[in-house]
Structures are given as C-alpha cells and as structure tokens.
N, C-alpha and C positions, 0 to 999 in steps of 0.2 A: 482769443477765445479758446483755442486749442491748448495754449499754454496754461490757461486758468483751469481747464478741465484736468489736465495732467497733474497740476499742483494739488487740486482737490483729491484726485485719486491717490496721489503719493501720501497725502496726509491720512486718508482713510486706511491705506495699506499699512503704513508705519505705525500709526497710533491706535488703530482698532484691530484690523485683521492680524497683523504680525505680532502685536503685543499679546492678544488673547489666544491666538490659534497657532502660534509658531510651531510648538512641538507636535500638535496634532497633524499639522501639514507635513512636517519633516518625516514623522513616523509613517504617515500614509504613503508618501512617495517611496520610502524604503520598502515597505511591504508590497506595494504595487510592482516595484522593480524586481523583488524576489519572486513573486508569483509569476510575473511575465517571463523571467528567466527560466523558471522550471517548466512553464507551459511550452515555451519554445524548445527547451531541451527534450521534453516528452514527445513533442511532435516530430522532432528530428532524430529520434531513436531509430536504430536498425529494426526492420520488421522481423518479428519472430512468429512462428506458428502458435507458440504458447509462452506466456509470461506469468510469473508469480512474484510475490514479494515476501521476504523474510524480515520480520520486524522484531526488534529486541532492545532492551535497555543496555545490553552488552554491545560492543562494537561488532558490526556485521560487515564482512568483506565479501562482495559479490563473487570474487574469484575463488572463494572457499566453497562455493555452492556447486562446483563442477560435478561431483558425484550425484548430487540430487538432480541436477539438470539431466544427467545421463539416465537416471531412473525415470524421470518424467518423460523424456523422449521415447524410451522403450515402451512405457505404459500407454502413452497416447498413440504410438504407432500400432501396437498390437490391438488396441481397442478400435482403431479406425480402419483405413483401407490397406494398411501395411506399408504405406509410403513413409519415407523419412520425415521426422518432425523436428524442427529446430526449436530449442527451448532456451529461455534466459531467466535466471533468477536474480532478482534485484534485492540487495541487502540494505536495510534501512535502520540506522541507529537513532533511537528517539530518547536516549538517556537524558534525564533532567540535568545532569552535570555536564553534558556536552556543550561546548561553545557553539556548536552548530545545531543545538536543540530546536531553536525557532525555525531554522531553515529546513530541518528534517520534518517538522510538523507541517510546514507549508507544502513540502514535497508530498507528504502522505495525503494531504487534502487534494492535491492535484491527481494523485493516483486513484483516489476514490471516485474521481470523475471520469476516469479512463476506462472505457468498455473493454479494452484489451488487457487490463490488469485487474482481474477480479478474484484471483486465487491468493489467499493469504495464509502464511504460517507465522505464528507469533508466540512469544512466551507470556506467561500469566500476568506479568507486570503491566502489560498494555491492554489486557482484556477489557477491564471496566471503562477505560477511556475511549476505546474505539470500536469495540465489538459487542456492544450490549443492546443493540437495536434489532429486534426480531424482524422488523419490516425491511431491513436493509440487506439481509442475508438469506440464503436458500435454506429451507428446512431439510437438513441432510437425513434426519430420521425417516423421512418419507422414501428415501432411497435405500433403506436397509442398514444404515450405519448405526452403531451404538453411539449415542450422543450424550452430552453433558446433561445431567438431570436439571430440568427446568429451562434448558437452553438448547433446543434441538437443532440449532444452526451451527453448533460447535462439536467437533470431533477431537477428542484428546489424543495427542501423539507422544505423550511423555514416555521417555525411555526406549523408544523404538530405534533400532540400529540405524536406519536411514537418517534420523534426526541427530542422534548422538555423533554421527560421523560427518556432520556438515562441514566441519573444518576449524582451523585455528581462528581464534578471535570471537567465535560464537559459542558462548558457554551455555548451551541448552542442556548439556548433560547434567542431570540432577534437578532440572527445573521443570515445572509444568509447562506443557506446550500444546498448542491447539492449531486447528485449521478451520477456515471458513471461506465460503464462496459468496462474493457479493452478488446480490440480485440485480438483474438488468431487465428492462422492459422490452428487449429485443427478441426474447425467446418466443418462438411460435407456439409452443405448447404451454406457455404461461408459467413454466417452472422457474424461470429466472436464470436458467443455465443455457447459454447459446451453444455450448459444445458439451455433450454428455460425456465426452472422453475425460473431462476434468475429474469425474468420479473415479476413473481408472487410476489416476495419479494418487488419490487418497488410498485406494485399495493397495496399490503398490507399496506405499509407505507403511501401511498397517501390516503387510505381509513381508516386509523387508527382513533380511537375515544378516 
C-alpha cells in the first residue's frame, strides 16, 4: 500500500506538478534563497549608531563613502550629547545593466524593512521607482527644508560639495541627487523619525564646502 501511494505521488509530481510548475518552483526557490541570504547578512552586520544607503545606477563603492561618513558622524555628534557616533554608509548599485541587478533590488527591499536603515541618498534615475510614495517618507518640509515642488519628502542635493566628493565609482557629479528619510512607526512624536539627529546630517550636507 505504501509503495502504491508513493507511485501515485511520483506520477502526480512528474506528470502534473513538475511538468506545469517546474520553472515557477525553481525561480521561487532561487528568490527565497537570495532573500534569506540578504536577511541573514543584514542581521549579521556590525552595529553602528547611524547607517544610510547611497543608491545609484552607477557603481557605488561603500569604501568611497568615507568622507561622507565622517561628515555624518560629526553632525550627529554635535546635534546629540557630544559622544562619538559610529557611522556606516552602504553603497548600492541598481543599474539595469548590472548582472547583480536582481540581487541589488532584493537587497534594497530588505533595507526598506530595516528600521536601522532609513536614510537614503540617491540619484534621479531611481527616484520614480523607489521614492514616489509620500506615505513612506517623512515630510521634510515640516522641518524647515526646501523640498522638491510637489514632493515635500525629497530634498535636492545636486552639486553640493559633500555629494560631489563621494568618491571614485559614484558619478553623482552633474547628476540630480536627492535625500529622503523613510517613515517608521516607532517615533514617539509621530513624525516618523526615531532620531532627530538625522536632520543634522541633511543640514551638514547642505552646508558643506
């Protein structure tokens, strides 16, 4: 009887399931593996006081963000208690021609779910795809920033020295560039910003020389 059940299952699996859903099954397993890898990688990261992501269609090297990290650490330190602040900038290339394009998009989806990674700097090529939802981002106009017309959650950073000096591999120079802060439900004041020092980083970029 057990052998008959196994034989019927084998017929169903080979002739129905595998025949009709083989590629659906394989693609699902691959995507789950990629998502699982990035979730584990995100959970296993070194803990920093402040993290942000730089997103571009150009190649982005996290090691090229050293000067911006220094600016962020100083701004958050001065806006806080004066204690040292450790900062990490994560570079993400989402170019359509990249062989790792799908993996990068998956990684970005994971970052959007991470409450520790809410500060984004990005070029205009990815604005419409990822930063067009007003309900997902903080209204920065309410905090005194000059924002993009019709999109008060975006502050333009085009041509600012801190952005143009990001480093080799990131060709922001000459491109439109923006920043946005993802909204979170953890803020006690309802603003969506768990740490008001984030605003100090924007001001430091705007005032950079």
